Residue frames as qw, qx, qy, qz and C-alpha x, y, z in Angstrom:
[[0.000, 0.884, 0.467, 0.000, 0.00, 0.00, 0.00],
 [0.287, -0.809, 0.095, 0.504, 2.78, 2.46, 0.85],
 [0.434, -0.099, 0.593, 0.671, 4.47, 1.70, -2.50],
 [0.216, 0.657, 0.633, 0.347, 1.32, 2.76, -4.33],
 [0.158, -0.945, -0.209, 0.197, 1.22, 6.05, -2.42],
 [0.428, -0.578, 0.352, 0.599, 4.94, 6.70, -3.07],
 [0.392, 0.168, 0.673, 0.604, 4.60, 5.90, -6.79],
 [0.099, 0.821, 0.540, 0.158, 1.50, 8.10, -7.03],
 [0.254, -0.892, -0.015, 0.374, 3.29, 11.03, -5.35],
 [0.429, -0.346, 0.522, 0.651, 6.31, 10.63, -7.64],
 [0.326, 0.446, 0.702, 0.450, 4.01, 10.44, -10.67],
 [0.006, -0.928, -0.371, 0.042, 2.21, 13.65, -9.66],
 [0.345, -0.750, 0.212, 0.522, 5.53, 15.47, -9.12],
 [0.416, -0.068, 0.648, 0.634, 6.81, 14.36, -12.54],
 [0.232, 0.680, 0.645, 0.259, 3.52, 15.36, -14.20],
 [0.088, -0.960, -0.194, 0.179, 3.61, 18.89, -12.74],
 [0.419, -0.559, 0.395, 0.597, 7.31, 19.29, -13.54],
 [0.385, 0.167, 0.699, 0.579, 6.75, 18.31, -17.18],
 [0.115, 0.831, 0.533, 0.110, 3.69, 20.56, -17.38],
 [0.226, -0.900, 0.027, 0.373, 5.70, 23.53, -16.02],
 [0.450, -0.325, 0.556, 0.619, 8.60, 22.71, -18.35],
 [0.348, 0.479, 0.685, 0.425, 6.28, 22.62, -21.34],
 [0.007, -0.945, -0.324, 0.054, 4.80, 26.00, -20.36],
 [0.380, -0.723, 0.262, 0.514, 8.33, 27.40, -19.93],
 [0.451, -0.032, 0.650, 0.611, 9.36, 26.19, -23.38],
 [0.245, 0.740, 0.583, 0.229, 6.25, 27.73, -24.92],
 [0.091, -0.981, -0.126, 0.117, 6.99, 31.17, -23.45],
 [0.391, -0.730, 0.391, 0.401, 10.81, 31.10, -23.67],
 [0.345, -0.218, 0.751, 0.520, 11.35, 29.25, -26.96],
 [0.337, 0.468, 0.784, 0.230, 8.25, 28.49, -29.03],
 [0.123, 0.906, 0.333, -0.231, 6.97, 32.08, -28.95],
 [0.108, -0.774, 0.376, 0.497, 10.32, 33.18, -30.44],
 [0.709, 0.552, -0.306, -0.313, 10.13, 30.70, -33.31],
 [0.984, -0.025, -0.109, 0.138, 12.20, 27.92, -31.75],
 [0.675, -0.560, 0.178, 0.447, 15.80, 27.63, -30.64],
 [0.607, 0.208, 0.375, 0.669, 17.26, 28.24, -34.11],
 [0.105, 0.776, 0.297, 0.547, 15.41, 31.49, -34.54],
 [0.483, -0.868, -0.116, 0.006, 15.69, 32.70, -30.94],
 [0.583, -0.635, 0.322, 0.390, 19.47, 32.23, -30.89],
 [0.753, 0.607, 0.174, 0.185, 20.17, 32.84, -34.59],
 [0.166, 0.916, -0.308, 0.194, 22.85, 35.50, -34.01],
 [0.538, -0.593, 0.593, -0.086, 24.65, 33.35, -31.44],
 [0.876, 0.137, 0.455, 0.081, 24.44, 30.28, -33.69],
 [0.593, 0.787, -0.023, 0.168, 25.78, 32.29, -36.63],
 [0.077, -0.861, 0.474, -0.168, 28.73, 33.44, -34.50],
 [0.671, -0.393, 0.624, -0.074, 29.44, 29.95, -33.15],
 [0.828, 0.286, 0.459, 0.147, 29.34, 28.42, -36.64],
 [0.216, 0.915, -0.222, -0.259, 31.64, 31.04, -38.14],
 [0.311, -0.472, 0.784, 0.258, 34.42, 28.44, -38.48],
 [0.546, 0.311, -0.541, -0.560, 34.11, 26.58, -41.82],
 [0.349, 0.053, -0.935, 0.036, 34.17, 23.20, -40.00],
 [0.206, 0.099, 0.661, -0.715, 31.49, 24.17, -37.44],
 [0.370, -0.222, -0.689, -0.582, 28.03, 22.68, -37.94],
 [0.615, -0.213, 0.338, -0.680, 24.79, 22.46, -36.02],
 [0.258, 0.175, -0.945, -0.102, 24.72, 18.73, -35.29],
 [0.215, -0.415, -0.876, 0.118, 21.64, 18.44, -33.09],
 [0.222, -0.205, 0.050, -0.952, 18.56, 20.55, -32.49],
 [0.211, -0.452, -0.862, 0.085, 15.69, 19.83, -30.13],
 [0.177, -0.836, -0.417, -0.311, 12.99, 21.99, -28.65],
 [0.448, -0.894, 0.024, 0.007, 15.27, 23.09, -25.80],
 [0.647, -0.508, 0.424, 0.379, 18.81, 22.30, -26.98],
 [0.649, 0.742, -0.169, -0.025, 21.26, 22.99, -29.79],
 [0.758, -0.399, 0.356, 0.374, 24.59, 21.27, -30.27],
 [0.473, 0.848, -0.229, -0.068, 27.26, 22.80, -32.50],
 [0.859, -0.278, 0.306, 0.303, 30.32, 20.70, -33.36],
 [0.343, 0.855, -0.372, -0.110, 33.61, 21.66, -34.95],
 [0.924, -0.184, 0.311, 0.124, 35.69, 18.63, -35.89],
 [0.310, 0.796, -0.510, -0.098, 39.31, 18.72, -37.02],
 [0.790, 0.220, -0.569, 0.055, 41.69, 15.75, -37.38],
 [0.484, 0.089, -0.666, 0.561, 43.28, 16.32, -33.96],
 [0.054, 0.091, 0.514, -0.851, 40.56, 18.17, -32.05],
 [0.191, -0.558, -0.732, -0.341, 36.83, 18.32, -31.43],
 [0.022, 0.050, 0.358, -0.932, 35.00, 21.32, -30.03],
 [0.167, -0.558, -0.768, -0.265, 31.33, 21.46, -29.10],
 [0.170, -0.117, 0.251, -0.946, 29.04, 24.22, -27.98],
 [0.188, -0.450, -0.873, -0.023, 25.84, 23.19, -26.22],
 [0.218, -0.195, 0.065, -0.954, 23.02, 25.73, -25.87],
 [0.278, -0.366, -0.887, 0.048, 20.31, 24.62, -23.46],
 [0.313, -0.476, -0.078, -0.818, 17.17, 26.53, -22.47],
 [0.348, -0.259, -0.820, 0.373, 16.20, 26.09, -18.82],
 [0.215, -0.820, -0.528, 0.052, 13.75, 27.78, -16.47],
 [0.073, -0.989, -0.061, 0.112, 14.47, 31.50, -16.99],
 [0.327, -0.707, 0.509, 0.368, 18.05, 30.81, -18.11],
 [0.835, 0.512, -0.199, -0.023, 20.05, 29.76, -21.12],
 [0.660, -0.568, 0.446, 0.208, 23.11, 27.65, -20.40],
 [0.664, 0.688, -0.291, -0.031, 26.01, 27.44, -22.80],
 [0.778, -0.449, 0.394, 0.196, 28.81, 24.90, -22.50],
 [0.483, 0.731, -0.471, -0.098, 32.05, 24.82, -24.44],
 [0.857, -0.294, 0.421, 0.042, 33.61, 21.36, -24.44],
 [0.509, 0.755, -0.398, -0.112, 36.85, 20.82, -26.27],
 [0.896, -0.220, 0.300, 0.243, 39.18, 17.88, -26.77],
 [0.256, 0.901, -0.309, -0.164, 42.40, 19.43, -28.06],
 [0.851, 0.339, -0.378, 0.135, 44.25, 16.18, -28.59],
 [0.674, 0.073, -0.469, 0.567, 47.63, 16.31, -26.83],
 [0.012, -0.358, 0.265, -0.895, 46.52, 19.46, -24.96],
 [0.019, -0.185, -0.873, 0.450, 43.74, 17.54, -23.24],
 [0.125, -0.649, -0.708, -0.251, 40.09, 18.16, -22.47],
 [0.086, -0.028, -0.229, 0.969, 38.73, 21.58, -21.61],
 [0.132, -0.645, -0.726, -0.199, 35.35, 22.96, -20.58],
 [0.005, 0.025, 0.237, -0.971, 33.79, 26.32, -19.85],
 [0.073, -0.592, -0.797, -0.094, 30.18, 27.03, -18.92],
 [0.060, -0.087, 0.063, -0.992, 28.00, 30.13, -18.89],
 [0.048, -0.583, -0.805, 0.096, 24.54, 30.81, -17.56],
 [0.009, -0.066, -0.095, -0.993, 22.56, 33.86, -18.68],
 [0.411, 0.407, 0.522, -0.627, 19.03, 35.07, -17.94],
 [0.516, 0.357, 0.729, 0.274, 16.94, 33.96, -20.94],
 [0.281, 0.913, 0.297, -0.008, 16.25, 37.56, -21.98],
 [0.422, -0.617, 0.303, 0.590, 19.96, 38.52, -22.25],
 [0.514, 0.776, -0.167, -0.326, 20.81, 40.18, -25.56],
 [0.958, 0.168, 0.099, 0.211, 22.73, 37.80, -27.83],
 [0.412, 0.771, -0.248, 0.418, 25.37, 40.47, -28.45],
 [0.384, -0.721, 0.444, -0.368, 26.16, 40.47, -24.71],
 [0.942, -0.156, 0.295, -0.039, 26.32, 36.67, -24.66],
 [0.809, 0.503, -0.036, 0.302, 28.69, 36.67, -27.62],
 [0.120, 0.828, -0.347, 0.425, 30.90, 39.33, -26.05],
 [0.625, -0.582, 0.443, -0.272, 31.15, 37.43, -22.73],
 [0.963, 0.038, 0.255, 0.076, 31.83, 34.06, -24.35],
 [0.656, 0.667, -0.117, 0.335, 34.36, 35.57, -26.78],
 [0.084, -0.813, 0.422, -0.392, 36.24, 37.34, -23.98],
 [0.763, -0.433, 0.439, -0.195, 36.24, 34.28, -21.71],
 [0.947, 0.241, 0.151, 0.148, 37.41, 31.96, -24.50],
 [0.463, 0.764, -0.248, 0.374, 40.18, 34.38, -25.49],
 [0.327, -0.731, 0.478, -0.361, 41.35, 34.64, -21.86],
 [0.901, -0.201, 0.371, -0.099, 41.22, 30.86, -21.45],
 [0.857, 0.462, 0.012, 0.228, 43.14, 30.26, -24.67],
 [0.188, 0.832, -0.369, 0.369, 45.79, 32.77, -23.58],
 [0.586, -0.587, 0.493, -0.264, 46.27, 30.75, -20.37],
 [0.913, -0.045, 0.406, 0.005, 46.60, 27.34, -22.04],
 [0.772, 0.567, 0.043, 0.286, 48.73, 28.35, -25.04]]
């Protein structure tokens, strides 16, 4: 009997979480035309390298990959409750694995996001090279 109550409570929590998440995606992503349209300037900037490609797009996530013979770099853009999270994950071969993460309020201007990421990446690269 207690298992049924526990499973029911967990089911209700999951239901309300998914309902809230769906509502969040409607207001933060769908109303802007989807991830590709909402973050078009950022995506354009991140795919500026000739080898960079959007490799995965979902309702709340975009993955951009840049693959060279000795290195792989990925940018992950993920929409969350009131925030957009951006991860830079890079395997630079003999120089090892590297990662940086950013979290911005979802209404942050893309120009500001680009400026912050560009500055942080430049500073990080100056440290490792």
